[in-house]
PDB file of N, CA, C and O in Angstrom:
ATOM      1  N   MET A   1     -53.352 -44.910-127.383  1.00  0.00           N
ATOM      2  CA  MET A   1     -52.947 -45.807-126.232  1.00  0.00           C
ATOM      3  C   MET A   1     -52.755 -47.403-127.140  1.00  0.00           C
ATOM      4  O   MET A   1     -53.113 -47.690-128.283  1.00  0.00           O
ATOM      5  N   ALA A   2     -52.193 -48.059-126.310  1.00  0.00           N
ATOM      6  CA  ALA A   2     -52.544 -49.330-126.712  1.00  0.00           C
ATOM      7  C   ALA A   2     -53.738 -50.176-126.094  1.00  0.00           C
ATOM      8  O   ALA A   2     -54.467 -49.912-125.137  1.00  0.00           O
ATOM      9  N   SER A   3     -53.702 -51.522-127.130  1.00  0.00           N
ATOM     10  CA  SER A   3     -54.935 -52.171-127.090  1.00  0.00           C
ATOM     11  C   SER A   3     -54.807 -52.971-125.929  1.00  0.00           C
ATOM     12  O   SER A   3     -53.696 -53.435-125.671  1.00  0.00           O
ATOM     13  N   SER A   4     -55.989 -53.256-125.022  1.00  0.00           N
ATOM     14  CA  SER A   4     -55.750 -54.279-123.914  1.00  0.00           C
ATOM     15  C   SER A   4     -55.582 -55.837-124.117  1.00  0.00           C
ATOM     16  O   SER A   4     -55.448 -56.747-123.298  1.00  0.00           O
ATOM     17  N   GLY A   5     -55.634 -55.824-125.505  1.00  0.00           N
ATOM     18  CA  GLY A   5     -55.969 -57.316-125.745  1.00  0.00           C
ATOM     19  C   GLY A   5     -54.738 -58.033-126.563  1.00  0.00           C
ATOM     20  O   GLY A   5     -54.306 -57.728-127.674  1.00  0.00           O
ATOM     21  N   LYS A   6     -54.405 -58.834-125.885  1.00  0.00           N
ATOM     22  CA  LYS A   6     -53.438 -59.789-125.933  1.00  0.00           C
ATOM     23  C   LYS A   6     -53.425 -60.093-127.820  1.00  0.00           C
ATOM     24  O   LYS A   6     -54.377 -60.064-128.600  1.00  0.00           O
ATOM     25  N   LYS A   7     -51.926 -60.378-128.092  1.00  0.00           N
ATOM     26  CA  LYS A   7     -52.533 -60.697-129.685  1.00  0.00           C
ATOM     27  C   LYS A   7     -52.394 -62.222-129.847  1.00  0.00           C
ATOM     28  O   LYS A   7     -53.091 -62.996-130.503  1.00  0.00           O
ATOM     29  N   THR A   8     -50.944 -62.531-128.818  1.00  0.00           N
ATOM     30  CA  THR A   8     -50.988 -64.112-128.553  1.00  0.00           C
ATOM     31  C   THR A   8     -51.327 -64.655-127.848  1.00  0.00           C
ATOM     32  O   THR A   8     -52.084 -63.898-127.239  1.00  0.00           O
ATOM     33  N   LYS A   9     -51.340 -65.811-127.263  1.00  0.00           N
ATOM     34  CA  LYS A   9     -52.254 -67.039-126.830  1.00  0.00           C
ATOM     35  C   LYS A   9     -51.021 -66.883-126.143  1.00  0.00           C
ATOM     36  O   LYS A   9     -51.420 -66.016-125.365  1.00  0.00           O
ATOM     37  N   GLY A  10     -49.688 -67.070-125.786  1.00  0.00           N
ATOM     38  CA  GLY A  10     -48.805 -67.068-125.134  1.00  0.00           C
ATOM     39  C   GLY A  10     -48.454 -68.505-124.099  1.00  0.00           C
ATOM     40  O   GLY A  10     -48.711 -69.613-124.571  1.00  0.00           O
ATOM     41  N   LYS A  11     -47.986 -68.421-122.978  1.00  0.00           N
ATOM     42  CA  LYS A  11     -47.263 -69.832-122.192  1.00  0.00           C
ATOM     43  C   LYS A  11     -48.388 -70.749-121.815  1.00  0.00           C
ATOM     44  O   LYS A  11     -48.882 -70.647-120.692  1.00  0.00           O
ATOM     45  N   GLN A  12     -48.905 -71.792-122.818  1.00  0.00           N
ATOM     46  CA  GLN A  12     -50.269 -72.193-121.616  1.00  0.00           C
ATOM     47  C   GLN A  12     -50.239 -73.473-121.918  1.00  0.00           C
ATOM     48  O   GLN A  12     -49.646 -73.862-122.924  1.00  0.00           O
ATOM     49  N   LYS A  13     -51.039 -74.516-120.876  1.00  0.00           N
ATOM     50  CA  LYS A  13     -50.664 -75.815-120.351  1.00  0.00           C
ATOM     51  C   LYS A  13     -51.662 -76.256-121.500  1.00  0.00           C
ATOM     52  O   LYS A  13     -52.661 -75.696-121.951  1.00  0.00           O
ATOM     53  N   ILE A  14     -50.994 -77.553-121.843  1.00  0.00           N
ATOM     54  CA  ILE A  14     -51.655 -78.228-122.964  1.00  0.00           C
ATOM     55  C   ILE A  14     -52.001 -79.522-122.352  1.00  0.00           C
ATOM     56  O   ILE A  14     -51.250 -79.925-121.463  1.00  0.00           O
ATOM     57  N   GLU A  15     -53.234 -80.391-122.756  1.00  0.00           N
ATOM     58  CA  GLU A  15     -53.155 -82.042-122.625  1.00  0.00           C
ATOM     59  C   GLU A  15     -52.682 -82.515-123.193  1.00  0.00           C
ATOM     60  O   GLU A  15     -52.743 -82.387-124.415  1.00  0.00           O
ATOM     61  N   ILE A  16     -51.743 -83.553-122.390  1.00  0.00           N
ATOM     62  CA  ILE A  16     -51.031 -84.608-123.038  1.00  0.00           C
ATOM     63  C   ILE A  16     -52.141 -85.747-123.312  1.00  0.00           C
ATOM     64  O   ILE A  16     -53.025 -86.021-122.500  1.00  0.00           O
ATOM     65  N   LYS A  17     -52.000 -86.281-124.381  1.00  0.00           N
ATOM     66  CA  LYS A  17     -52.817 -87.115-125.206  1.00  0.00           C
ATOM     67  C   LYS A  17     -52.011 -87.787-126.744  1.00  0.00           C
ATOM     68  O   LYS A  17     -51.191 -87.274-127.505  1.00  0.00           O
ATOM     69  N   ILE A  18     -52.674 -89.121-126.742  1.00  0.00           N
ATOM     70  CA  ILE A  18     -51.674 -89.879-128.206  1.00  0.00           C
ATOM     71  C   ILE A  18     -52.830 -89.179-128.825  1.00  0.00           C
ATOM     72  O   ILE A  18     -54.028 -88.922-128.713  1.00  0.00           O
ATOM     73  N   ILE A  19     -51.392 -88.968-129.793  1.00  0.00           N
ATOM     74  CA  ILE A  19     -51.725 -88.692-131.189  1.00  0.00           C
ATOM     75  C   ILE A  19     -52.563 -89.755-131.559  1.00  0.00           C
ATOM     76  O   ILE A  19     -51.716 -90.646-131.498  1.00  0.00           O
ATOM     77  N   LYS A  20     -53.597 -90.331-131.898  1.00  0.00           N
ATOM     78  CA  LYS A  20     -53.945 -91.117-133.433  1.00  0.00           C
ATOM     79  C   LYS A  20     -53.300 -91.380-134.759  1.00  0.00           C
ATOM     80  O   LYS A  20     -52.840 -92.366-135.334  1.00  0.00           O
ATOM     81  N   ASN A  21     -53.422 -90.333-134.969  1.00  0.00           N
ATOM     82  CA  ASN A  21     -52.616 -90.811-136.892  1.00  0.00           C
ATOM     83  C   ASN A  21     -51.641 -90.652-136.456  1.00  0.00           C
ATOM     84  O   ASN A  21     -51.329 -89.854-135.572  1.00  0.00           O
ATOM     85  N   GLU A  22     -50.848 -91.574-137.149  1.00  0.00           N
ATOM     86  CA  GLU A  22     -49.438 -92.331-137.251  1.00  0.00           C
ATOM     87  C   GLU A  22     -48.353 -91.287-138.061  1.00  0.00           C
ATOM     88  O   GLU A  22     -47.147 -91.416-137.855  1.00  0.00           O
ATOM     89  N   ASP A  23     -48.760 -90.466-138.796  1.00  0.00           N
ATOM     90  CA  ASP A  23     -48.240 -89.542-139.980  1.00  0.00           C
ATOM     91  C   ASP A  23     -47.914 -88.531-138.385  1.00  0.00           C
ATOM     92  O   ASP A  23     -47.044 -88.329-137.537  1.00  0.00           O
ATOM     93  N   ASP A  24     -49.127 -88.194-138.720  1.00  0.00           N
ATOM     94  CA  ASP A  24     -48.645 -86.695-137.128  1.00  0.00           C
ATOM     95  C   ASP A  24     -47.888 -87.451-136.099  1.00  0.00           C
ATOM     96  O   ASP A  24     -46.833 -86.938-135.723  1.00  0.00           O
ATOM     97  N   ARG A  25     -48.211 -88.468-135.633  1.00  0.00           N
ATOM     98  CA  ARG A  25     -47.298 -88.500-134.524  1.00  0.00           C
ATOM     99  C   ARG A  25     -45.640 -88.633-135.057  1.00  0.00           C
ATOM    100  O   ARG A  25     -44.847 -88.028-134.336  1.00  0.00           O
ATOM    101  N   LEU A  26     -45.149 -89.243-136.046  1.00  0.00           N
ATOM    102  CA  LEU A  26     -44.144 -89.370-136.857  1.00  0.00           C
ATOM    103  C   LEU A  26     -43.447 -88.118-136.967  1.00  0.00           C
ATOM    104  O   LEU A  26     -42.321 -87.920-136.511  1.00  0.00           O
ATOM    105  N   ILE A  27     -44.216 -87.197-137.646  1.00  0.00           N
ATOM    106  CA  ILE A  27     -43.644 -85.646-137.259  1.00  0.00           C
ATOM    107  C   ILE A  27     -43.061 -85.152-136.760  1.00  0.00           C
ATOM    108  O   ILE A  27     -42.034 -84.601-137.156  1.00  0.00           O
ATOM    109  N   SER A  28     -43.768 -85.178-135.074  1.00  0.00           N
ATOM    110  CA  SER A  28     -44.649 -84.359-133.936  1.00  0.00           C
ATOM    111  C   SER A  28     -42.912 -85.142-133.479  1.00  0.00           C
ATOM    112  O   SER A  28     -42.002 -84.316-133.557  1.00  0.00           O
ATOM    113  N   PHE A  29     -42.502 -86.480-133.074  1.00  0.00           N
ATOM    114  CA  PHE A  29     -41.303 -86.752-132.509  1.00  0.00           C
ATOM    115  C   PHE A  29     -39.850 -86.122-133.625  1.00  0.00           C
ATOM    116  O   PHE A  29     -38.909 -85.370-133.368  1.00  0.00           O
ATOM    117  N   SER A  30     -40.244 -86.830-134.856  1.00  0.00           N
ATOM    118  CA  SER A  30     -38.884 -86.293-135.455  1.00  0.00           C
ATOM    119  C   SER A  30     -39.019 -84.538-135.447  1.00  0.00           C
ATOM    120  O   SER A  30     -37.973 -84.114-135.939  1.00  0.00           O
ATOM    121  N   LYS A  31     -39.860 -83.476-135.096  1.00  0.00           N
ATOM    122  CA  LYS A  31     -39.531 -82.419-135.002  1.00  0.00           C
ATOM    123  C   LYS A  31     -39.185 -81.896-133.267  1.00  0.00           C
ATOM    124  O   LYS A  31     -39.207 -80.722-132.897  1.00  0.00           O
ATOM    125  N   ARG A  32     -38.883 -83.069-132.400  1.00  0.00           N
ATOM    126  CA  ARG A  32     -38.918 -83.058-130.645  1.00  0.00           C
ATOM    127  C   ARG A  32     -37.415 -84.103-131.233  1.00  0.00           C
ATOM    128  O   ARG A  32     -36.452 -83.338-131.180  1.00  0.00           O
ATOM    129  N   ARG A  33     -37.096 -85.062-131.579  1.00  0.00           N
ATOM    130  CA  ARG A  33     -36.015 -86.700-131.771  1.00  0.00           C
ATOM    131  C   ARG A  33     -34.522 -85.221-130.475  1.00  0.00           C
ATOM    132  O   ARG A  33     -34.166 -85.251-129.297  1.00  0.00           O
ATOM    133  N   THR A  34     -34.251 -84.407-131.477  1.00  0.00           N
ATOM    134  CA  THR A  34     -33.237 -84.083-130.876  1.00  0.00           C
ATOM    135  C   THR A  34     -33.112 -83.567-129.322  1.00  0.00           C
ATOM    136  O   THR A  34     -32.263 -83.920-128.504  1.00  0.00           O
ATOM    137  N   ARG A  35     -34.221 -82.605-129.129  1.00  0.00           N
ATOM    138  CA  ARG A  35     -34.027 -82.428-127.972  1.00  0.00           C
ATOM    139  C   ARG A  35     -34.096 -83.676-126.655  1.00  0.00           C
ATOM    140  O   ARG A  35     -33.422 -83.967-125.667  1.00  0.00           O
ATOM    141  N   ILE A  36     -35.443 -84.210-127.394  1.00  0.00           N
ATOM    142  CA  ILE A  36     -35.040 -85.324-126.593  1.00  0.00           C
ATOM    143  C   ILE A  36     -34.060 -86.812-126.144  1.00  0.00           C
ATOM    144  O   ILE A  36     -34.259 -87.706-125.322  1.00  0.00           O
ATOM    145  N   TYR A  37     -33.082 -86.574-127.012  1.00  0.00           N
ATOM    146  CA  TYR A  37     -31.640 -86.850-127.196  1.00  0.00           C
ATOM    147  C   TYR A  37     -30.783 -86.187-126.044  1.00  0.00           C
ATOM    148  O   TYR A  37     -29.962 -86.512-125.186  1.00  0.00           O
ATOM    149  N   LYS A  38     -31.273 -85.362-126.394  1.00  0.00           N
ATOM    150  CA  LYS A  38     -30.461 -84.190-125.928  1.00  0.00           C
ATOM    151  C   LYS A  38     -30.535 -84.362-123.900  1.00  0.00           C
ATOM    152  O   LYS A  38     -29.622 -84.177-123.095  1.00  0.00           O
ATOM    153  N   LYS A  39     -31.724 -84.697-123.692  1.00  0.00           N
ATOM    154  CA  LYS A  39     -31.915 -85.077-122.468  1.00  0.00           C
ATOM    155  C   LYS A  39     -32.080 -86.159-121.632  1.00  0.00           C
ATOM    156  O   LYS A  39     -32.220 -86.298-120.417  1.00  0.00           O
ATOM    157  N   SER A  40     -32.033 -86.821-122.496  1.00  0.00           N
ATOM    158  CA  SER A  40     -31.686 -88.952-122.322  1.00  0.00           C
ATOM    159  C   SER A  40     -30.268 -88.739-121.810  1.00  0.00           C
ATOM    160  O   SER A  40     -29.851 -89.144-120.725  1.00  0.00           O
ATOM    161  N   LEU A  41     -29.340 -87.822-123.031  1.00  0.00           N
ATOM    162  CA  LEU A  41     -27.889 -87.825-122.560  1.00  0.00           C
ATOM    163  C   LEU A  41     -27.216 -86.846-121.063  1.00  0.00           C
ATOM    164  O   LEU A  41     -26.101 -86.925-120.548  1.00  0.00           O
ATOM    165  N   SER A  42     -28.578 -85.828-120.631  1.00  0.00           N
ATOM    166  CA  SER A  42     -28.137 -85.960-119.212  1.00  0.00           C
ATOM    167  C   SER A  42     -28.936 -86.572-117.926  1.00  0.00           C
ATOM    168  O   SER A  42     -28.809 -86.556-116.702  1.00  0.00           O
ATOM    169  N   SER A  43     -29.863 -87.140-118.929  1.00  0.00           N
ATOM    170  CA  SER A  43     -30.372 -88.768-117.119  1.00  0.00           C
ATOM    171  C   SER A  43     -29.149 -89.369-116.263  1.00  0.00           C
ATOM    172  O   SER A  43     -28.123 -89.817-116.775  1.00  0.00           O
ATOM    173  N   PRO A  44     -29.305 -89.335-115.448  1.00  0.00           N
ATOM    174  CA  PRO A  44     -28.735 -89.891-114.223  1.00  0.00           C
ATOM    175  C   PRO A  44     -28.889 -91.874-114.664  1.00  0.00           C
ATOM    176  O   PRO A  44     -27.929 -92.631-114.526  1.00  0.00           O
ATOM    177  N   LEU A  45     -30.124 -92.289-115.117  1.00  0.00           N
ATOM    178  CA  LEU A  45     -30.107 -93.437-116.171  1.00  0.00           C
ATOM    179  C   LEU A  45     -29.358 -93.678-116.966  1.00  0.00           C
ATOM    180  O   LEU A  45     -28.632 -94.673-116.959  1.00  0.00           O
ATOM    181  N   TYR A  46     -29.389 -92.612-118.011  1.00  0.00           N
ATOM    182  CA  TYR A  46     -28.044 -92.946-118.756  1.00  0.00           C
ATOM    183  C   TYR A  46     -26.923 -93.197-118.761  1.00  0.00           C
ATOM    184  O   TYR A  46     -26.484 -94.173-119.371  1.00  0.00           O
ATOM    185  N   VAL A  47     -26.107 -92.296-118.013  1.00  0.00           N
ATOM    186  CA  VAL A  47     -24.956 -92.081-117.287  1.00  0.00           C
ATOM    187  C   VAL A  47     -24.711 -93.312-116.547  1.00  0.00           C
ATOM    188  O   VAL A  47     -23.537 -93.661-116.676  1.00  0.00           O
ATOM    189  N   VAL A  48     -25.593 -94.307-115.618  1.00  0.00           N
ATOM    190  CA  VAL A  48     -25.327 -95.715-114.899  1.00  0.00           C
ATOM    191  C   VAL A  48     -24.973 -97.066-115.803  1.00  0.00           C
ATOM    192  O   VAL A  48     -24.297 -98.051-115.506  1.00  0.00           O
ATOM    193  N   VAL A  49     -25.857 -96.652-117.304  1.00  0.00           N
ATOM    194  CA  VAL A  49     -26.170 -97.796-117.465  1.00  0.00           C
ATOM    195  C   VAL A  49     -24.792 -97.788-119.201  1.00  0.00           C
ATOM    196  O   VAL A  49     -24.629 -98.700-120.012  1.00  0.00           O
ATOM    197  N   ARG A  50     -24.184 -96.569-119.162  1.00  0.00           N
ATOM    198  CA  ARG A  50     -22.938 -95.886-119.857  1.00  0.00           C
ATOM    199  C   ARG A  50     -21.796 -96.659-119.514  1.00  0.00           C
ATOM    200  O   ARG A  50     -21.075 -97.382-120.202  1.00  0.00           O
ATOM    201  N   PHE A  51     -21.766 -96.127-117.383  1.00  0.00           N
ATOM    202  CA  PHE A  51     -20.724 -97.183-116.915  1.00  0.00           C
ATOM    203  C   PHE A  51     -21.159 -98.414-116.574  1.00  0.00           C
ATOM    204  O   PHE A  51     -20.559 -99.105-115.752  1.00  0.00           O
ATOM    205  N   PHE A  52     -21.669 -98.591-116.860  1.00  0.00           N
ATOM    206  CA  PHE A  52     -22.419-100.360-116.358  1.00  0.00           C
ATOM    207  C   PHE A  52     -21.401-100.807-118.015  1.00  0.00           C
ATOM    208  O   PHE A  52     -20.374-101.461-117.832  1.00  0.00           O
ATOM    209  N   LEU A  53     -21.664-100.531-119.067  1.00  0.00           N
ATOM    210  CA  LEU A  53     -21.291-101.033-120.044  1.00  0.00           C
ATOM    211  C   LEU A  53     -19.940-100.920-120.621  1.00  0.00           C
ATOM    212  O   LEU A  53     -19.531-101.764-121.418  1.00  0.00           O
ATOM    213  N   LEU A  54     -19.057 -99.662-120.156  1.00  0.00           N
ATOM    214  CA  LEU A  54     -17.619 -99.839-120.371  1.00  0.00           C
ATOM    215  C   LEU A  54     -17.290-100.779-119.061  1.00  0.00           C
ATOM    216  O   LEU A  54     -16.118-101.146-119.139  1.00  0.00           O
ATOM    217  N   PHE A  55     -17.975-101.318-117.816  1.00  0.00           N
ATOM    218  CA  PHE A  55     -17.321-101.553-116.789  1.00  0.00           C
ATOM    219  C   PHE A  55     -16.747-102.897-117.308  1.00  0.00           C
ATOM    220  O   PHE A  55     -15.620-103.392-117.282  1.00  0.00           O
ATOM    221  N   SER A  56     -18.503-103.485-118.010  1.00  0.00           N
ATOM    222  CA  SER A  56     -19.021-105.109-117.913  1.00  0.00           C
ATOM    223  C   SER A  56     -18.069-105.343-119.703  1.00  0.00           C
ATOM    224  O   SER A  56     -18.009-106.453-120.232  1.00  0.00           O
ATOM    225  N   TYR A  57     -17.352-103.901-120.433  1.00  0.00           N
ATOM    226  CA  TYR A  57     -16.403-104.797-121.419  1.00  0.00           C
ATOM    227  C   TYR A  57     -15.563-104.439-121.106  1.00  0.00           C
ATOM    228  O   TYR A  57     -14.903-104.511-122.143  1.00  0.00           O
ATOM    229  N   GLN A  58     -14.689-103.884-120.115  1.00  0.00           N
ATOM    230  CA  GLN A  58     -13.759-104.032-119.487  1.00  0.00           C
ATOM    231  C   GLN A  58     -13.277-105.294-118.474  1.00  0.00           C
ATOM    232  O   GLN A  58     -12.162-105.816-118.448  1.00  0.00           O
ATOM    233  N   LEU A  59     -14.154-105.541-117.858  1.00  0.00           N
ATOM    234  CA  LEU A  59     -14.450-106.420-117.041  1.00  0.00           C
ATOM    235  C   LEU A  59     -14.719-107.912-118.084  1.00  0.00           C
ATOM    236  O   LEU A  59     -14.437-108.927-117.446  1.00  0.00           O
ATOM    237  N   VAL A  60     -15.202-108.201-119.533  1.00  0.00           N
ATOM    238  CA  VAL A  60     -14.931-109.481-119.915  1.00  0.00           C
ATOM    239  C   VAL A  60     -13.176-109.123-120.741  1.00  0.00           C
ATOM    240  O   VAL A  60     -12.796-110.175-121.254  1.00  0.00           O
ATOM    241  N   ASN A  61     -12.335-108.198-120.914  1.00  0.00           N
ATOM    242  CA  ASN A  61     -11.133-108.135-121.334  1.00  0.00           C
ATOM    243  C   ASN A  61     -10.153-108.459-119.901  1.00  0.00           C
ATOM    244  O   ASN A  61      -9.082-109.065-119.939  1.00  0.00           O
ATOM    245  N   LEU A  62     -10.676-108.008-118.890  1.00  0.00           N
ATOM    246  CA  LEU A  62      -9.981-108.477-117.925  1.00  0.00           C
ATOM    247  C   LEU A  62      -9.834-110.161-117.646  1.00  0.00           C
ATOM    248  O   LEU A  62      -8.893-110.877-117.306  1.00  0.00           O
ATOM    249  N   ILE A  63     -11.185-110.390-117.953  1.00  0.00           N
ATOM    250  CA  ILE A  63     -11.508-112.035-118.050  1.00  0.00           C
ATOM    251  C   ILE A  63     -10.565-112.928-119.044  1.00  0.00           C
ATOM    252  O   ILE A  63     -10.059-114.045-118.933  1.00  0.00           O
ATOM    253  N   ARG A  64     -10.561-112.262-119.725  1.00  0.00           N
ATOM    254  CA  ARG A  64      -9.869-112.973-120.632  1.00  0.00           C
ATOM    255  C   ARG A  64      -8.152-113.119-120.543  1.00  0.00           C
ATOM    256  O   ARG A  64      -7.482-114.124-120.784  1.00  0.00           O
ATOM    257  N   LEU A  65      -7.598-111.509-120.032  1.00  0.00           N
ATOM    258  CA  LEU A  65      -6.794-111.318-119.860  1.00  0.00           C
ATOM    259  C   LEU A  65      -5.967-112.270-119.050  1.00  0.00           C
ATOM    260  O   LEU A  65      -4.920-112.683-119.550  1.00  0.00           O
ATOM    261  N   VAL A  66      -6.354-112.693-117.754  1.00  0.00           N
ATOM    262  CA  VAL A  66      -6.312-113.383-116.603  1.00  0.00           C
ATOM    263  C   VAL A  66      -6.901-115.111-116.869  1.00  0.00           C
ATOM    264  O   VAL A  66      -6.859-115.947-115.966  1.00  0.00           O
ATOM    265  N   ILE A  67      -7.311-115.338-117.951  1.00  0.00           N
ATOM    266  CA  ILE A  67      -7.195-116.823-118.398  1.00  0.00           C
ATOM    267  C   ILE A  67      -5.892-117.168-119.527  1.00  0.00           C
ATOM    268  O   ILE A  67      -5.362-118.279-119.518  1.00  0.00           O
ATOM    269  N   ARG A  68      -5.465-116.111-120.460  1.00  0.00           N
ATOM    270  CA  ARG A  68      -4.839-116.467-120.843  1.00  0.00           C
ATOM    271  C   ARG A  68      -3.466-116.749-120.147  1.00  0.00           C
ATOM    272  O   ARG A  68      -2.794-117.771-120.289  1.00  0.00           O
ATOM    273  N   LEU A  69      -3.172-115.685-119.382  1.00  0.00           N
ATOM    274  CA  LEU A  69      -1.877-115.615-118.518  1.00  0.00           C
ATOM    275  C   LEU A  69      -2.193-116.724-117.397  1.00  0.00           C
ATOM    276  O   LEU A  69      -1.163-116.960-116.767  1.00  0.00           O
ATOM    277  N   LEU A  70      -3.004-117.281-117.066  1.00  0.00           N
ATOM    278  CA  LEU A  70      -3.477-118.595-116.603  1.00  0.00           C
ATOM    279  C   LEU A  70      -2.805-120.087-117.321  1.00  0.00           C
ATOM    280  O   LEU A  70      -2.089-121.044-117.027  1.00  0.00           O
ATOM    281  N   ASN A  71      -3.544-119.552-118.386  1.00  0.00           N
ATOM    282  CA  ASN A  71      -2.905-120.760-119.521  1.00  0.00           C
ATOM    283  C   ASN A  71      -1.268-119.900-119.910  1.00  0.00           C
ATOM    284  O   ASN A  71      -1.538-119.255-120.923  1.00  0.00           O
ATOM    285  N   LEU A  72      -0.834-119.822-119.807  1.00  0.00           N
ATOM    286  CA  LEU A  72       0.659-119.278-120.098  1.00  0.00           C
ATOM    287  C   LEU A  72       1.267-120.145-118.581  1.00  0.00           C
ATOM    288  O   LEU A  72       1.987-121.131-118.737  1.00  0.00           O
ATOM    289  N   SER A  73       0.966-119.755-117.424  1.00  0.00           N
ATOM    290  CA  SER A  73       1.630-120.228-116.577  1.00  0.00           C
ATOM    291  C   SER A  73       1.189-121.847-116.076  1.00  0.00           C
ATOM    292  O   SER A  73       1.638-122.508-115.139  1.00  0.00           O
ATOM    293  N   LEU A  74       0.209-122.166-117.016  1.00  0.00           N
ATOM    294  CA  LEU A  74       0.368-124.035-116.658  1.00  0.00           C
ATOM    295  C   LEU A  74       0.975-124.495-117.630  1.00  0.00           C
ATOM    296  O   LEU A  74       1.709-125.431-117.312  1.00  0.00           O
ATOM    297  N   ASN A  75       0.988-124.128-119.124  1.00  0.00           N
ATOM    298  CA  ASN A  75       2.214-124.288-120.323  1.00  0.00           C
ATOM    299  C   ASN A  75       2.950-124.658-119.877  1.00  0.00           C
ATOM    300  O   ASN A  75       3.425-125.788-119.986  1.00  0.00           O
ATOM    301  N   ALA A  76       3.331-123.618-119.095  1.00  0.00           N
ATOM    302  CA  ALA A  76       5.155-123.230-118.758  1.00  0.00           C
ATOM    303  C   ALA A  76       5.566-124.775-117.019  1.00  0.00           C
ATOM    304  O   ALA A  76       6.400-125.417-116.380  1.00  0.00           O
ATOM    305  N   PHE A  77       4.464-124.507-117.190  1.00  0.00           N
ATOM    306  CA  PHE A  77       4.857-126.575-115.831  1.00  0.00           C
ATOM    307  C   PHE A  77       4.989-127.684-116.778  1.00  0.00           C
ATOM    308  O   PHE A  77       5.190-128.827-116.366  1.00  0.00           O
TER     309      PHE A  77
END
């Protein structure tokens, strides 16, 4: 018969607390970095910020173009 005791702890809830040792904290972050960045890419806030940056960059280009066209039209008269 199989033993009735579990060999592993399985999925358990862990207490979230600040890691006081800085080396341990950096190691823990480096292990989770790619997953954190992946989750942030799918975050709606990230999408909004990217859209805003793209829009603001295009807006600056549009303003520069309008100013250049206005200067050309003013110089033509």
